[in-house]
C-alpha positions as CSV (number, residue, x, y, z in Angstrom):
1,M,11.1,-45.7,-10.5
2,S,8.4,-44.0,-8.5
3,Y,6.9,-47.4,-7.8
4,Y,9.7,-47.9,-5.2
5,L,7.9,-45.3,-3.0
6,L,4.7,-47.4,-3.0
7,L,6.7,-50.5,-2.3
8,T,8.4,-48.8,0.6
9,L,5.0,-47.6,1.9
10,L,3.7,-51.1,1.8
11,L,6.6,-53.0,3.2
12,L,8.0,-50.6,5.8
13,P,5.3,-51.4,8.4
14,L,5.6,-55.1,7.7
15,V,9.3,-55.1,8.2
16,G,8.9,-52.7,11.1
17,S,6.4,-55.1,12.7
18,G,8.9,-57.9,12.6
19,L,11.6,-55.7,14.1
20,V,9.3,-54.6,16.9
21,F,8.2,-58.2,17.6
22,A,11.9,-59.1,18.0
23,W,12.8,-56.0,20.1
24,R,12.1,-57.5,23.5
25,N,12.5,-54.5,25.8
26,T,10.6,-51.5,27.0
27,S,12.0,-49.3,24.2
28,S,10.0,-51.1,21.6
29,K,7.4,-48.3,21.7
30,Y,10.0,-45.8,20.5
31,L,11.0,-48.1,17.7
32,A,7.3,-48.5,16.6
33,L,6.7,-44.7,16.8
34,G,9.9,-44.1,14.8
35,I,8.8,-46.5,12.0
36,A,5.2,-45.0,12.0
37,L,6.7,-41.5,11.7
38,V,8.9,-42.5,8.8
39,Q,5.8,-44.0,7.1
40,M,4.0,-40.7,7.6
41,F,6.8,-38.7,6.1
42,V,7.0,-41.0,3.1
43,T,3.3,-40.5,2.6
44,F,3.7,-36.7,2.8
45,Y,6.6,-36.9,0.2
46,M,4.4,-38.9,-2.1
47,L,1.6,-36.3,-1.6
48,S,4.0,-33.5,-2.6
49,D,4.8,-35.4,-5.8
50,F,1.2,-36.3,-6.5
51,D,-0.3,-35.0,-9.7
52,F,-3.7,-33.4,-8.9
53,N,-4.3,-32.5,-12.6
54,L,-5.1,-36.0,-13.8
55,T,-8.0,-36.6,-16.1
56,V,-10.4,-39.5,-15.9
57,D,-8.4,-41.3,-18.6
58,S,-5.0,-40.8,-16.9
59,S,-3.1,-43.8,-15.5
60,L,-2.6,-44.4,-11.9
61,Q,0.4,-43.2,-10.0
62,Y,3.1,-45.2,-8.4
63,E,1.7,-48.3,-10.1
64,I,3.1,-51.8,-9.5
65,T,2.0,-54.8,-11.7
66,Y,3.4,-58.3,-11.3
67,P,1.5,-61.4,-12.5
68,W,1.6,-64.0,-9.9
69,S,-0.9,-66.6,-11.3
70,K,-2.1,-66.9,-14.9
71,F,-4.2,-69.9,-13.8
72,I,-6.4,-67.8,-11.5
73,K,-6.1,-64.6,-13.7
74,S,-4.8,-62.6,-10.7
75,S,-1.8,-60.3,-10.2
76,I,0.0,-58.2,-7.7
77,H,-1.4,-54.9,-8.9
78,L,-1.1,-51.9,-6.7
79,G,-1.5,-48.2,-7.4
80,I,-2.6,-44.9,-6.1
81,D,-5.2,-42.4,-7.2
82,G,-6.8,-39.5,-5.3
83,M,-9.1,-41.8,-3.3
84,S,-6.3,-44.1,-2.2
85,M,-4.1,-41.1,-1.4
86,L,-6.7,-39.7,1.0
87,L,-7.1,-42.9,2.9
88,L,-3.3,-43.5,3.0
89,L,-3.0,-40.0,4.6
90,L,-5.6,-40.9,7.2
91,T,-3.9,-44.2,8.0
92,N,-0.4,-42.9,8.2
93,I,-1.3,-39.8,10.1
94,L,-3.4,-41.6,12.7
95,S,-1.0,-44.6,13.2
96,P,1.8,-42.6,14.9
97,L,-0.8,-40.7,17.0
98,I,-2.4,-44.0,18.1
99,I,1.0,-45.4,19.1
100,L,2.0,-42.2,20.9
101,S,-1.4,-42.2,22.8
102,S,-0.3,-45.4,24.5
103,F,3.0,-44.0,26.0
104,N,1.4,-43.3,29.4
105,E,-0.1,-46.8,29.5
106,N,1.3,-49.7,31.4
107,V,1.1,-52.0,28.3
108,S,2.0,-55.6,28.9
109,Y,4.0,-57.4,26.2
110,K,4.9,-54.1,24.6
111,N,6.7,-55.5,21.6
112,S,3.7,-57.7,20.6
113,F,1.3,-54.8,21.1
114,Y,3.2,-52.4,18.9
115,G,4.1,-55.0,16.4
116,L,0.4,-55.8,15.9
117,I,-0.4,-52.1,15.3
118,L,2.3,-52.0,12.6
119,M,1.0,-55.2,11.1
120,M,-2.4,-53.6,11.0
121,Q,-1.0,-50.6,9.2
122,F,0.6,-52.9,6.6
123,G,-2.8,-54.5,5.9
124,L,-4.6,-51.1,5.7
125,V,-2.0,-49.8,3.2
126,G,-2.6,-52.9,1.1
127,V,-6.4,-52.5,1.1
128,F,-6.2,-48.9,0.0
129,T,-3.7,-49.6,-2.9
130,A,-4.8,-53.0,-4.2
131,L,-6.2,-53.0,-7.7
132,D,-6.9,-56.7,-8.0
133,G,-10.0,-58.2,-6.5
134,L,-8.3,-61.2,-4.9
135,L,-5.4,-59.1,-3.6
136,F,-7.9,-56.7,-2.1
137,Y,-9.5,-59.6,-0.3
138,I,-6.2,-60.9,1.1
139,F,-5.3,-57.5,2.5
140,W,-8.8,-57.2,3.9
141,E,-8.3,-60.4,5.9
142,V,-4.8,-59.4,7.0
143,T,-6.2,-56.5,8.9
144,L,-8.6,-58.7,10.8
145,I,-5.9,-60.8,12.5
146,P,-4.0,-58.1,14.4
147,I,-7.0,-56.1,15.5
148,W,-8.6,-59.3,17.0
149,F,-5.5,-59.9,19.1
150,I,-5.2,-56.2,20.1
151,A,-8.9,-56.1,21.2
152,A,-8.9,-59.6,22.8
153,L,-5.6,-59.6,24.7
154,W,-5.4,-55.9,25.8
155,G,-9.1,-55.3,26.3
156,Q,-10.3,-53.8,29.6
157,E,-12.8,-56.2,31.0
158,N,-13.5,-59.9,31.4
159,K,-16.0,-60.0,28.6
160,R,-13.5,-58.8,26.0
161,F,-13.0,-62.3,24.5
162,E,-16.7,-62.9,24.2
163,F,-17.3,-59.7,22.3
164,T,-14.2,-59.7,20.2
165,T,-14.9,-63.2,19.1
166,K,-18.4,-62.1,18.1
167,F,-16.7,-59.3,16.1
168,F,-14.3,-61.8,14.5
169,V,-17.1,-64.2,13.5
170,Y,-19.3,-61.4,12.0
171,T,-16.5,-59.9,9.9
172,F,-15.0,-63.2,8.9
173,V,-18.3,-64.6,7.7
174,G,-19.0,-61.4,5.9
175,S,-15.6,-61.6,4.2
176,L,-16.3,-65.1,2.9
177,F,-19.5,-63.8,1.2
178,M,-17.4,-61.0,-0.4
179,L,-14.8,-63.6,-1.5
180,A,-17.5,-65.7,-3.1
181,G,-18.9,-62.6,-4.9
182,I,-15.5,-61.5,-6.2
183,I,-14.6,-65.0,-7.4
184,Y,-18.0,-65.2,-9.2
185,V,-17.4,-61.8,-10.9
186,G,-13.8,-62.8,-11.8
187,I,-15.1,-66.0,-13.5
188,H,-17.2,-63.8,-15.8
189,S,-14.3,-61.3,-16.4
190,A,-11.0,-61.3,-18.3
191,S,-9.1,-61.2,-15.0
192,F,-9.4,-60.0,-11.3
193,A,-8.0,-56.6,-12.2
194,V,-10.5,-54.0,-10.9
195,T,-11.1,-52.6,-14.4
196,D,-11.8,-56.0,-15.8
197,L,-14.2,-56.7,-12.9
198,Y,-16.1,-53.5,-13.9
199,N,-16.6,-55.0,-17.4
200,A,-17.8,-58.4,-16.1
201,D,-20.5,-60.0,-18.3
202,L,-23.3,-60.4,-15.7
203,T,-27.0,-60.7,-16.1
204,D,-29.4,-58.5,-14.1
205,T,-30.1,-61.4,-11.7
206,Q,-26.4,-62.2,-11.3
207,Q,-25.7,-58.5,-10.5
208,I,-28.3,-58.5,-7.7
209,V,-26.9,-61.7,-6.1
210,V,-23.3,-60.4,-6.4
211,F,-24.4,-57.0,-5.0
212,W,-25.7,-58.6,-1.8
213,F,-22.8,-61.0,-1.4
214,I,-20.2,-58.2,-1.6
215,F,-22.3,-55.6,0.2
216,F,-22.9,-57.9,3.2
217,A,-19.1,-57.8,4.0
218,F,-19.1,-54.0,3.8
219,A,-22.3,-53.7,5.7
220,V,-20.9,-55.7,8.7
221,K,-17.6,-53.7,8.7
222,L,-19.1,-50.2,8.5
223,P,-21.6,-51.2,10.1
224,V,-25.0,-50.6,8.5
225,F,-28.3,-51.3,10.3
226,P,-29.1,-54.1,11.2
227,F,-25.5,-55.6,11.1
228,H,-24.2,-53.3,13.8
229,T,-24.7,-55.4,17.0
230,W,-21.0,-56.3,17.3
231,Q,-19.9,-52.7,17.2
232,P,-20.8,-51.1,20.6
233,D,-19.5,-54.0,22.7
234,T,-16.3,-54.3,20.7
235,Y,-15.6,-50.6,20.9
236,T,-16.4,-50.5,24.6
237,Y,-14.3,-53.5,25.7
238,S,-11.3,-52.9,23.4
239,P,-8.3,-51.0,24.6
240,T,-8.3,-47.3,23.6
241,Q,-5.8,-47.9,20.8
242,G,-8.0,-50.7,19.5
243,S,-11.0,-48.5,19.5
244,M,-9.1,-45.8,17.7
245,L,-7.9,-48.2,15.0
246,L,-11.3,-49.8,14.6
247,S,-13.3,-46.6,14.3
248,G,-10.7,-44.2,13.0
249,I,-9.3,-46.3,10.1
250,M,-10.6,-49.8,9.8
251,L,-14.3,-49.1,9.1
252,K,-13.1,-46.7,6.3
253,M,-12.0,-49.8,4.4
254,A,-15.7,-50.6,3.8
255,I,-16.4,-47.0,2.5
256,Y,-13.5,-47.4,0.1
257,G,-14.6,-50.9,-0.9
258,V,-18.2,-49.8,-1.6
259,I,-17.0,-47.1,-4.0
260,R,-14.1,-49.0,-5.6
261,Y,-15.4,-52.6,-5.7
262,L,-19.2,-52.5,-5.5
263,L,-20.7,-49.6,-7.4
264,P,-19.2,-50.1,-10.9
265,I,-19.7,-53.9,-10.8
266,T,-23.5,-54.0,-10.0
267,P,-25.2,-50.9,-11.5
268,T,-28.4,-52.8,-12.3
269,A,-28.8,-53.8,-8.7
270,I,-28.1,-50.3,-7.5
271,L,-30.6,-48.8,-9.9
272,G,-33.2,-51.3,-8.8
273,I,-34.7,-52.0,-5.4
274,S,-31.3,-53.1,-3.9
275,G,-29.9,-49.5,-4.0
276,Q,-33.0,-48.1,-2.4
277,I,-33.1,-50.7,0.4
278,V,-29.5,-49.8,1.3
279,I,-30.4,-46.1,1.5
280,I,-33.4,-46.9,3.7
281,L,-31.2,-49.1,6.0
282,A,-28.6,-46.3,6.2
283,I,-31.1,-43.6,7.1
284,I,-32.7,-45.9,9.8
285,G,-29.1,-46.3,11.1
286,I,-28.6,-42.6,11.3
287,V,-31.6,-42.0,13.5
288,H,-31.4,-45.3,15.4
289,G,-27.7,-44.8,16.4
290,A,-28.2,-41.2,17.4
291,L,-31.3,-41.9,19.6
292,I,-29.5,-44.7,21.4
293,A,-26.4,-42.5,21.9
294,I,-28.6,-39.9,23.6
295,I,-29.7,-42.3,26.4
296,Q,-26.2,-43.9,26.9
297,N,-24.3,-43.2,30.1
298,D,-21.1,-45.2,29.2
299,M,-19.0,-42.7,27.3
300,K,-17.4,-45.3,25.0
301,R,-20.9,-46.5,24.0
302,I,-21.9,-42.9,23.2
303,I,-19.0,-42.6,20.8
304,A,-19.7,-46.1,19.3
305,Y,-23.3,-45.3,18.5
306,S,-22.3,-41.8,17.3
307,S,-19.9,-43.5,14.8
308,F,-22.7,-45.9,13.7
309,S,-25.0,-42.9,13.0
310,H,-22.4,-40.9,11.1
311,V,-21.5,-43.9,8.9
312,G,-25.2,-44.3,7.9
313,L,-25.1,-40.7,6.5
314,M,-22.0,-41.6,4.4
315,V,-23.5,-44.7,3.0
316,A,-26.8,-42.9,2.2
317,G,-24.9,-40.2,0.3
318,I,-22.8,-42.6,-1.7
319,F,-25.8,-44.6,-2.9
320,A,-28.0,-41.5,-3.5
321,S,-25.5,-40.2,-5.9
322,A,-25.1,-43.6,-7.6
323,V,-28.9,-43.9,-8.1
324,L,-29.1,-40.4,-9.5
325,T,-26.2,-41.0,-11.8
326,L,-27.8,-44.2,-13.1
327,R,-31.1,-42.3,-13.6
328,G,-29.3,-39.9,-15.9
329,T,-28.2,-37.1,-13.6
330,F,-24.4,-37.5,-13.3
331,T,-23.3,-36.5,-9.9
332,I,-20.4,-37.5,-7.6
333,E,-21.5,-35.2,-4.7
334,G,-22.6,-38.0,-2.4
335,A,-19.3,-39.9,-2.7
336,E,-17.3,-36.7,-2.6
337,G,-19.0,-35.8,0.7
338,A,-18.6,-39.3,2.0
339,L,-14.8,-39.2,1.4
340,V,-14.4,-35.8,2.9
341,Q,-16.4,-37.0,5.9
342,T,-14.4,-40.2,6.0
343,F,-11.2,-38.3,6.7
344,A,-12.9,-35.9,9.2
345,H,-14.7,-38.7,11.0
346,G,-11.5,-40.8,11.2
347,V,-9.7,-37.9,12.9
348,N,-12.5,-36.9,15.2
349,V,-13.6,-40.3,16.4
350,A,-10.0,-41.2,17.2
351,G,-9.7,-38.0,19.2
352,L,-13.0,-38.7,21.0
353,F,-11.9,-42.2,22.0
354,F,-8.6,-40.8,23.3
355,C,-10.6,-38.2,25.3
356,T,-12.6,-41.0,26.9
357,D,-9.3,-42.6,27.9
358,I,-8.2,-39.3,29.5
359,L,-11.5,-39.0,31.4
360,Y,-11.3,-42.6,32.6
361,K,-7.9,-42.1,34.1
362,R,-9.2,-39.0,36.0
363,F,-12.5,-40.4,37.2
364,K,-11.9,-44.2,37.1
365,T,-15.3,-44.8,35.5
366,R,-16.9,-44.6,32.1
367,D,-20.2,-43.5,33.5
368,I,-20.7,-39.8,32.7
369,R,-23.1,-39.4,35.6
370,Q,-20.2,-39.9,38.0
371,M,-18.1,-37.2,36.4
372,G,-18.2,-33.4,36.3
373,G,-16.2,-30.3,37.1
374,L,-13.0,-31.2,35.2
375,A,-12.9,-28.0,33.2
376,K,-11.9,-26.1,36.4
377,V,-8.8,-28.1,36.9
378,A,-7.9,-29.1,33.3
379,P,-8.5,-26.0,31.1
380,K,-6.2,-27.2,28.3
381,F,-8.1,-30.5,28.1
382,A,-11.4,-28.6,28.2
383,V,-10.5,-26.5,25.1
384,L,-9.1,-29.3,23.0
385,F,-11.9,-31.7,23.9
386,L,-14.4,-29.0,22.9
387,L,-12.8,-28.5,19.6
388,I,-13.0,-32.2,18.8
389,I,-16.6,-32.3,20.0
390,L,-17.4,-29.3,17.7
391,G,-15.8,-31.1,14.7
392,S,-17.8,-34.2,15.4
393,M,-21.0,-32.1,15.5
394,G,-20.2,-30.6,12.1
395,V,-20.0,-27.0,13.3
396,P,-19.0,-24.5,10.4
397,L,-15.3,-24.0,10.1
398,T,-14.6,-27.4,11.6
399,N,-13.6,-30.5,9.6
400,G,-17.0,-32.2,10.0
401,F,-19.1,-29.4,8.4
402,I,-18.4,-29.5,4.7
403,G,-18.7,-33.3,4.3
404,E,-21.9,-33.5,6.2
405,F,-23.4,-30.5,4.3
406,I,-22.5,-32.1,0.9
407,L,-23.9,-35.5,2.0
408,I,-27.3,-34.0,3.1
409,K,-27.5,-32.0,-0.1
410,S,-26.9,-35.2,-2.2
411,I,-29.6,-37.0,-0.3
412,F,-31.9,-34.0,-0.8
413,D,-31.4,-34.3,-4.5
414,F,-32.4,-37.9,-4.3
415,N,-35.4,-37.5,-2.0
416,V,-36.6,-34.6,0.1
417,L,-38.1,-36.6,2.8
418,A,-35.0,-38.8,3.1
419,S,-32.9,-35.7,3.5
420,V,-35.2,-34.4,6.2
421,I,-34.9,-37.6,8.2
422,A,-31.1,-37.9,7.6
423,G,-30.7,-34.2,8.5
424,L,-31.9,-35.0,12.0
425,T,-28.3,-36.2,12.7
426,I,-27.4,-32.5,13.0
427,I,-29.7,-32.0,15.9
428,L,-29.4,-35.4,17.6
429,C,-25.6,-35.3,17.4
430,A,-25.5,-32.0,19.2
431,V,-27.8,-33.4,21.9
432,Y,-25.7,-36.5,22.8
433,L,-22.2,-34.9,22.3
434,L,-23.0,-31.7,24.3
435,R,-24.7,-33.9,27.0
436,F,-21.5,-35.9,27.1
437,Y,-19.2,-32.9,27.3
438,G,-21.4,-31.1,29.8
439,K,-21.6,-34.0,32.2
440,A,-17.9,-34.6,32.1
441,M,-16.5,-31.1,32.2
442,F,-19.1,-28.9,34.0
443,G,-21.0,-29.0,37.3
444,E,-19.6,-29.5,40.8
445,G,-18.0,-32.9,40.5
446,D,-16.4,-35.0,43.2
447,A,-14.1,-32.7,45.2
448,S,-11.9,-35.6,46.3
449,V,-11.4,-36.7,42.7
450,L,-10.9,-33.2,41.3
451,S,-8.3,-32.4,44.0
452,T,-6.0,-35.0,42.5
453,A,-6.9,-34.6,38.8
454,K,-4.3,-33.0,36.6
455,D,-4.4,-31.3,33.3
456,L,-3.0,-33.0,30.2
457,S,0.4,-34.6,30.3
458,P,2.9,-33.8,27.4
459,V,1.9,-37.0,25.6
460,E,-1.8,-36.4,25.9
461,F,-1.4,-32.7,24.9
462,S,0.7,-33.7,21.8
463,V,-2.0,-36.2,20.6
464,L,-5.0,-34.0,21.2
465,A,-3.3,-30.8,19.9
466,S,-2.4,-32.6,16.6
467,I,-5.9,-33.8,16.2
468,A,-7.3,-30.3,17.0
469,V,-5.1,-28.9,14.3
470,F,-6.7,-31.1,11.7
471,V,-10.2,-30.3,13.0
472,I,-9.6,-26.6,12.3
473,L,-7.3,-26.9,9.2
474,L,-9.6,-29.1,7.2
475,G,-12.6,-27.0,8.3
476,V,-11.1,-23.9,6.9
477,F,-9.4,-25.5,3.9
478,P,-11.5,-28.5,2.7
479,Q,-11.0,-27.9,-1.0
480,P,-7.7,-29.8,-1.3
481,I,-9.5,-33.0,-0.2
482,I,-12.3,-32.4,-2.7
483,D,-9.8,-31.8,-5.5
484,M,-7.8,-34.9,-4.5
485,V,-10.7,-37.3,-4.8
486,G,-12.6,-35.7,-7.7
487,T,-10.9,-37.4,-10.6
488,S,-11.1,-40.9,-9.0
489,L,-14.8,-40.5,-8.3
490,K,-15.5,-39.4,-11.8
491,F,-13.8,-42.5,-13.1
492,V,-15.8,-44.8,-10.8
493,Y,-19.1,-43.1,-11.6
494,T,-18.4,-43.0,-15.3
495,S,-17.6,-46.8,-15.1
496,L,-21.0,-47.1,-13.2
497,I,-23.0,-45.9,-16.2
498,N,-20.8,-47.4,-18.9
């Protein structure tokens, strides 16, 4: 009967979204927060009942299987393993914090705004639990609709429609390529069940074509160089909550998709030139994103390019381990580090975007050159902001350290020169984030602005303090996450070589 828990986890935000849409008064934000909190507690309960001692051959937990079309060989197949559980935790911890972060905002059409956030949560839960290729694609597209409305209708400037439409076109076109790739693999498989897709009868040439079709969708969503041009503008012109959703959770769908739906299906392509091209593109993105972040003065663009750079490191690590495994040295370190970093990055980048919102409310600008001196009048904010900055930099004993260390080590095992170049992220990240923090918090500042600036409100403190707890907690105790995803990754990488 445990499958009822997964069904609850999937349907609660969908039903809650409908209730919030229908709740046409100012208290809709409290209803949305309550639903998101219940969702979080259900996730924690499932975590407490989660079996961490599974072997590679063990079945999934909370599994649901219901055939919906024999004609197309697809079924409603959902389930949870360690990798899914980690991303469900990220989704359902950040969602209530994202909703709470908007409580000081004067949001128009509150019921629609919060209803869309919950609808987004429904799609994300579906993506991270779907075990059927077509079902995965459906949930993937479901997430695109609410985030487009959130970014386009509640964005901050006149160009928001232009840039969010660019984002929609990029991701939708990429998704169509993924759909074509999944259908092609499904035709050569017993069904669209993920394990059947792994056993698809594809030639080497077919694997290469399928690899690029599916990878294109993930490369746009992550994004990977050179498919990143939509990201800085979309992050900049979206409302704070939209930026938190996009960077904190939505791009993690692509990390999950690469591991779950790409690696085991196309091993020949990954062992060949395609895998090496992806690693090169990812490393270019690491340095390219960091260098551009250094020269930015718009704080939201700094965080956008920082996110782009960090994602490149995750992708390089995943493919480095995959190539090494296919060459005969079985290792899951790169994917392990990527998933640890996925959780850490999701927490940190959501915190950073909320900090930009706090700074904007005090200084009425996103230009860090026009800020300064806030640490003198907002000491609580200064401390919490610094903790999140340190986590993003990967300082030891913060959540960003262990994942980054494992990723660089996995790239080192693949190629020493590649690891040296990728390792520049440690130095460059410190440069742009400390420059951002220093410009905003230190110096003289504008006396007239600082005289009216206040420290954190209760809502702001609650959100930032919660994020800071995860920065420290996961920095000191990262092993539970590593243990959680280990068995899942061993299954994926074993499927890769089999």
